[in-house]
Phi, psi and omega in degrees: 000133178292162178292325178302318173296321190288327172248022187299322184295310183300328179283321173296315185293317176302323180289319179304315185294318182297323178294314183295323173299315179293317178303317185294328178295313173298314181292324184246011173292130185308128174252160180284146185291158182283160178281114186287155176284149176249013180058034172230146184247134166293134186287160179282154179201163171220113186226168187265131173274164180306334179273359189101337192276176178255130182241141176239172174301324180297328177299331179260000176297158185090355176235155174281138177231149170244125182269126179216129179252135190206177169212148197287341183270359184302116194268011181213282194274332181297326174296304179305318178288331178289324169307310193290327166303322178289340173285319171300321177298321188288317181300319183287331176294322172306319179280351180077023181250344181289122188088334177263313182250335185222155178207172180235138179236108174257132187232122179280135177248030176231065194283343181296320178271323189271071171296166174302321173296314183296316183289329177292319177295317171312300184300325180292322179305323189255022183038055176293132173265103197284352174292342176222358179246105175277136164239098190251154170225140178218194183289147181300315185290329186283325178295314185293333179283340181269342181309315173310325182290337172260018175082012187236176169195167181218140170236134179243125183271180189297338186271357181083006173288145178252145166232127182220156181286144173261084188239140174246139188237129182263123191235136179263188191301336185263001174093013180272132176282128182249334185197149173243127173261126164291105190289350173283339175280095188293343181272307177300323179255041173284153187296322175298321182285330181283320179296328178300301182303319176296306184304322176299319179284335177292321178278351189288000000 
């Protein structure tokens, strides 16, 4: 009797145990929790894009979106946060998702100074891919009114200076708000973590 025949049952049993162990590991391996619904919907809007076209919320539906409110004269948080969004853009481009399955929507709350020309200069500094990155401007009062719906807010003092919450908001394909990122938290709101969350919703 050959060695293979003699030990065939043991070999089969060992293989069966190994397969069973793999199946159990797959079924019970700890998984990341789903990104929860926050019982909030992104509000509708109609604004002017950097190319002069009009963009509404409906125009961006069907994609996972990141919303960010900023102004180009921002002296502190807006430039590094926009740079981080450019890193998210690159990560999503590498995954083949940017522009097709995911987009970024940056909205200025300072339309008086943020003309289309100024916004274009700003966006070009961050190598914005316009196929998936919108740079919008609307009426100052309308933008300020909608910002709390995205977990953000802005205050304008008597001298025309702005103070605002530095928040990036994750919105799914159906317009549901799914997550707020404190953009001042460089660990939680890292490009890798944000791109990972976007990819999870794209694949959901």
